[in-house]
LORO-494542 format. One record per residue (C-alpha): x, y, z. Coordinates in steps of 0.5 Angstrom, whole numbers, padded with zeros to 4 digits, always signed. Layout:
N
XYZ ...
END
This chain:
468
-0120-0034+0047 -0121-0027+0048 -0120-0028+0056 -0114-0032+0055 -0111-0026+0050 -0113-0021+0055 -0110-0024+0061 -0103-0025+0057 -0103-0018+0056 -0104-0016+0063 -0099-0021+0065 -0094-0018+0060 -0095-0011+0063 -0094-0014+0070 -0088-0017+0069 -0084-0011+0065 -0087-0006+0070 -0085-0010+0076 -0078-0010+0073 -0077-0003+0072 -0083+0001+0073 -0089+0003+0070 -0087+0009+0067 -0080+0007+0065 -0084+0001+0061 -0089+0006+0058 -0085+0011+0055 -0081+0006+0051 -0085+0006+0045 -0084+0014+0046 -0077+0013+0045 -0078+0009+0039 -0082+0014+0036 -0077+0020+0037 -0072+0016+0034 -0076+0014+0028 -0078+0022+0027 -0071+0024+0028 -0068+0018+0023 -0074+0020+0018 -0072+0028+0018 -0065+0026+0015 -0067+0022+0009 -0067+0028+0004 -0059+0028+0006 -0058+0022+0004 -0063+0022-0002 -0057+0022-0008 -0054+0016-0005 -0060+0012-0002 -0067+0013-0005 -0073+0012-0001 -0074+0005-0004 -0068+0003-0001 -0069+0006+0005 -0076+0002+0005 -0073-0004+0004 -0068-0004+0009 -0074-0002+0014 -0078-0008+0012 -0072-0012+0013 -0071-0010+0020 -0078-0011+0022 -0078-0018+0018 -0071-0019+0023 -0075-0017+0029 -0081-0022+0027 -0075-0027+0026 -0072-0026+0033 -0079-0026+0037 -0081-0032+0034 -0074-0036+0036 -0078-0037+0042 -0081-0043+0039 -0074-0046+0038 -0074-0048+0045 -0079-0054+0043 -0081-0057+0049 -0078-0052+0054 -0082-0047+0051 -0087-0048+0057 -0083-0051+0062 -0076-0048+0063 -0078-0041+0060 -0084-0040+0064 -0085-0046+0069 -0081-0042+0075 -0085-0036+0074 -0092-0040+0073 -0094-0036+0067 -0101-0037+0063 -0097-0040+0058 -0095-0046+0063 -0103-0047+0065 -0104-0053+0060 -0101-0057+0065 -0105-0055+0071 -0112-0053+0068 -0116-0056+0062 -0114-0051+0057 -0111-0055+0050 -0103-0053+0048 -0106-0051+0041 -0111-0046+0045 -0105-0043+0049 -0100-0043+0043 -0105-0039+0039 -0107-0034+0044 -0099-0033+0045 -0098-0032+0038 -0104-0027+0038 -0101-0023+0044 -0094-0023+0042 -0097-0020+0035 -0101-0014+0038 -0096-0013+0044 -0090-0012+0039 -0094-0008+0034 -0096-0003+0040 -0089-0003+0042 -0085-0002+0036 -0089-0002+0029 -0094+0003+0031 -0089+0008+0035 -0084+0007+0029 -0090+0009+0024 -0092+0015+0029 -0085+0018+0028 -0085+0017+0021 -0092+0021+0020 -0089+0026+0025 -0084+0027+0020 -0087+0027+0013 -0089+0035+0013 -0082+0037+0014 -0079+0032+0008 -0085+0033+0003 -0088+0026+0003 -0095+0025+0003 -0097+0023+0010 -0101+0017+0007 -0095+0014+0007 -0095+0013+0014 -0101+0009+0014 -0099+0005+0009 -0092+0004+0012 -0096+0001+0018 -0099-0004+0014 -0093-0007+0011 -0089-0006+0017 -0094-0010+0021 -0094-0015+0015 -0087-0016+0015 -0086-0017+0022 -0092-0022+0022 -0088-0026+0016 -0082-0027+0020 -0086-0029+0026 -0090-0034+0023 -0084-0037+0019 -0080-0038+0025 -0085-0041+0029 -0087-0046+0023 -0079-0048+0023 -0079-0049+0030 -0085-0053+0030 -0082-0058+0025 -0075-0057+0029 -0080-0060+0035 -0082-0066+0031 -0076-0068+0027 -0069-0064+0026 -0069-0069+0019 -0076-0066+0018 -0073-0059+0019 -0067-0060+0015 -0071-0063+0009 -0076-0058+0009 -0071-0052+0009 -0065-0054+0005 -0069-0055-0002 -0073-0049-0001 -0067-0045+0001 -0063-0047-0006 -0069-0046-0010 -0070-0039-0007 -0062-0037-0008 -0062-0040-0015 -0069-0037-0017 -0066-0030-0014 -0059-0031-0018 -0063-0032-0025 -0068-0027-0024 -0074-0032-0024 -0075-0029-0017 -0076-0022-0016 -0074-0018-0009 -0082-0016-0009 -0084-0023-0009 -0079-0025-0004 -0081-0020+0001 -0089-0018-0001 -0090-0013+0005 -0085-0009+0001 -0088-0010-0005 -0095-0007-0002 -0091-0001+0000 -0088+0000-0006 -0094-0001-0011 -0100-0003-0007 -0105-0008-0010 -0109-0014-0008 -0104-0019-0011 -0098-0017-0006 -0103-0017+0000 -0106-0023-0001 -0099-0027-0002 -0097-0023+0004 -0103-0026+0008 -0102-0033+0005 -0095-0033+0007 -0097-0031+0014 -0103-0035+0016 -0101-0042+0013 -0095-0043+0017 -0098-0040+0023 -0104-0044+0022 -0100-0051+0022 -0095-0048+0028 -0102-0048+0032 -0105-0054+0030 -0098-0058+0030 -0095-0055+0036 -0091-0060+0040 -0091-0059+0048 -0090-0066+0051 -0088-0068+0058 -0084-0074+0058 -0084-0078+0064 -0077-0080+0063 -0072-0076+0067 -0066-0074+0063 -0059-0076+0066 -0052-0074+0064 -0046-0076+0067 -0042-0071+0071 -0038-0067+0066 -0038-0060+0070 -0031-0062+0074 -0028-0065+0068 -0030-0059+0063 -0028-0054+0069 -0021-0058+0069 -0020-0057+0062 -0022-0049+0062 -0017-0048+0069 -0013-0043+0065 -0018-0039+0064 -0020-0038+0071 -0028-0038+0073 -0027-0045+0070 -0033-0048+0074 -0038-0042+0072 -0036-0043+0065 -0037-0050+0065 -0044-0049+0068 -0045-0044+0062 -0043-0049+0057 -0047-0055+0060 -0053-0050+0061 -0053-0048+0053 -0052-0056+0051 -0056-0059+0055 -0062-0054+0054 -0067-0057+0049 -0064-0056+0042 -0057-0055+0045 -0053-0050+0042 -0057-0051+0035 -0062-0046+0038 -0057-0041+0039 -0053-0042+0032 -0060-0042+0028 -0063-0035+0032 -0056-0032+0030 -0054-0034+0023 -0061-0033+0020 -0061-0025+0022 -0054-0025+0019 -0057-0028+0013 -0062-0022+0012 -0056-0017+0014 -0052-0020+0008 -0058-0020+0003 -0059-0013+0005 -0052-0011+0004 -0052-0014-0003 -0058-0009-0004 -0054-0003-0001 -0048-0004-0006 -0053-0002-0012 -0054+0005-0009 -0048+0007-0005 -0041+0007-0009 -0035+0005-0006 -0038+0001+0000 -0034-0005+0002 -0039-0010+0004 -0035-0014+0008 -0033-0008+0013 -0040-0006+0014 -0042-0013+0015 -0036-0014+0020 -0039-0008+0024 -0046-0011+0024 -0044-0018+0026 -0040-0014+0032 -0047-0012+0034 -0051-0018+0033 -0045-0022+0036 -0047-0018+0043 -0053-0022+0043 -0050-0028+0045 -0049-0025+0052 -0056-0025+0052 -0057-0032+0051 -0051-0033+0057 -0055-0030+0062 -0062-0033+0060 -0061-0039+0064 -0060-0037+0071 -0060-0030+0075 -0055-0028+0081 -0061-0030+0086 -0059-0038+0085 -0052-0036+0087 -0054-0032+0093 -0053-0037+0098 -0046-0038+0096 -0040-0034+0097 -0040-0031+0090 -0040-0024+0088 -0044-0021+0082 -0037-0019+0079 -0035-0026+0079 -0041-0028+0075 -0040-0022+0070 -0033-0024+0069 -0035-0031+0068 -0040-0029+0063 -0035-0025+0059 -0030-0031+0059 -0036-0035+0056 -0038-0030+0051 -0030-0030+0049 -0030-0037+0047 -0037-0037+0044 -0035-0031+0040 -0031-0036+0036 -0037-0037+0032 -0038-0030+0029 -0030-0030+0027 -0032-0036+0023 -0038-0033+0020 -0033-0027+0018 -0028-0032+0015 -0033-0035+0011 -0036-0029+0009 -0029-0026+0006 -0027-0033+0003 -0034-0033-0001 -0035-0026-0003 -0028-0025-0005 -0026-0020+0001 -0019-0022+0003 -0016-0016+0001 -0020-0012+0007 -0021-0018+0012 -0016-0015+0017 -0019-0008+0018 -0026-0012+0018 -0023-0017+0023 -0021-0011+0027 -0028-0007+0026 -0032-0014+0028 -0027-0015+0035 -0028-0007+0037 -0035-0007+0036 -0037-0013+0039 -0033-0011+0045 -0035-0004+0046 -0043-0006+0044 -0042-0012+0050 -0039-0007+0055 -0045-0002+0054 -0050-0008+0055 -0046-0010+0061 -0046-0003+0064 -0053-0001+0063 -0056-0008+0064 -0051-0012+0068 -0054-0020+0068 -0061-0018+0066 -0060-0015+0059 -0066-0019+0056 -0071-0015+0060 -0067-0009+0062 -0067-0006+0055 -0074-0005+0055 -0073+0000+0060 -0074+0007+0056 -0068+0010+0060 -0064+0004+0059 -0066+0003+0051 -0065+0011+0050 -0058+0011+0053 -0056+0004+0049 -0058+0007+0043 -0054+0014+0044 -0048+0010+0047 -0047+0006+0041 -0050+0009+0034 -0046+0015+0033 -0040+0010+0034 -0042+0005+0029 -0045+0010+0024 -0038+0014+0024 -0035+0007+0023 -0039+0005+0017 -0039+0012+0014 -0031+0012+0015 -0030+0005+0012 -0034+0008+0005 -0029+0013+0004 -0023+0008+0005 -0024+0001+0008 -0017+0002+0012 -0021+0007+0016 -0024+0001+0020 -0017+0000+0024 -0019+0006+0027 -0025+0002+0031 -0019+0000+0035 -0020+0006+0039 -0027+0003+0042 -0023-0002+0046 -0021+0004+0051 -0028+0006+0053 -0030-0002+0053 -0025-0003+0058 -0027+0003+0062 -0035+0001+0062 -0033-0006+0063 -0030-0004+0070 -0035+0001+0072 -0041-0004+0070 -0038-0009+0075 -0038-0004+0081 -0045-0002+0079 -0048-0008+0079 -0045-0011+0085 -0051-0009+0090 -0057-0009+0085 -0062-0015+0086 -0067-0017+0081 -0074-0015+0082 -0079-0021+0083 -0085-0022+0080 
END
């Protein structure tokens, strides 16, 4: 097990350092630490409207969400070791050729991801926070406490989603039969006051009021789902060959009016015919949105005048940009290299596929407005969502081309991404607090978005993905 873990850690470093250089990847945690330091320095400025306890809750929810997103790899089920890792012949694929059990590989993979992402995100974040504590009159001991509680929040999200993905790999009915009753009980208990917020998020309770109770509950909620996931992981390789009817041409014919019809049709078929189909995208998309909505419910108590629908629309626009990551997940431009196809054409097709897939977040926004009584601010919220979605997507395309899943781990790229998006988003959120109608000003983002798309198409025309 230790040898397998060390080999996976070296492999992770090799893959990322090959793509954008050892220095570029090694500096990524430094960028996280710098932003955590600068963000911590601003805390006293908002203390009147946003107490430290609320900030701590948001930070724990953020790392819980990060754990959920990292753990969503398991949603691929059988393709976890096949489609994702097979072509690169990574260690996670070794159970097919070496006398190593899937359970052992999966356990090592979970441990590797835990250590890897804690070193990449949690530790730099707490280092930046610790460096700021002398300037904001906080006990530096909070930094150590934050490291423990944020690590537990991340592991909680990771283990729960791995558990859910294990249920999903076994049976969709089993997943639905497990999640639905638990969700109903949790919502009912929270609304009736039977379940308090610290009980829902024990790592947050550790930070606010350290004690053996929240620590034991956190470890229980982490270790039990993780153990079940490892013991019952399903990585089978059926002998039967999947066969599908030729749907490319008929689907492309129906999409002819959009242009790039065959590319769009291929994206749709790749998504639908991969393990889990569109369900894995919907799951990994809706779960983070649920956490965002819960956090907004907490913020309403502290920030007077905030319109939750507009703020939700802004954050929805940012999260919806990750759909582009999914659309670029299945192939790379090297698969088109022998065809008379340019990079700009593939990018155009991904943008059109993104536009179609973006109907899902629009439906989510409509549902949120209908259930939360936000019909009066729906139009400015819709404008904010469309503008932020387009702008965030444009920044992603310009900085990462067809490879957002790996390029955002380059320190320079990540720094430019945050600097390009954060000021506009924060300004829009603060303006909407003054008056939700100010959200219409987000339409000004359409112009820089169009400019970045045009520049991005040209920029990535001659770039070739490094091999590893």
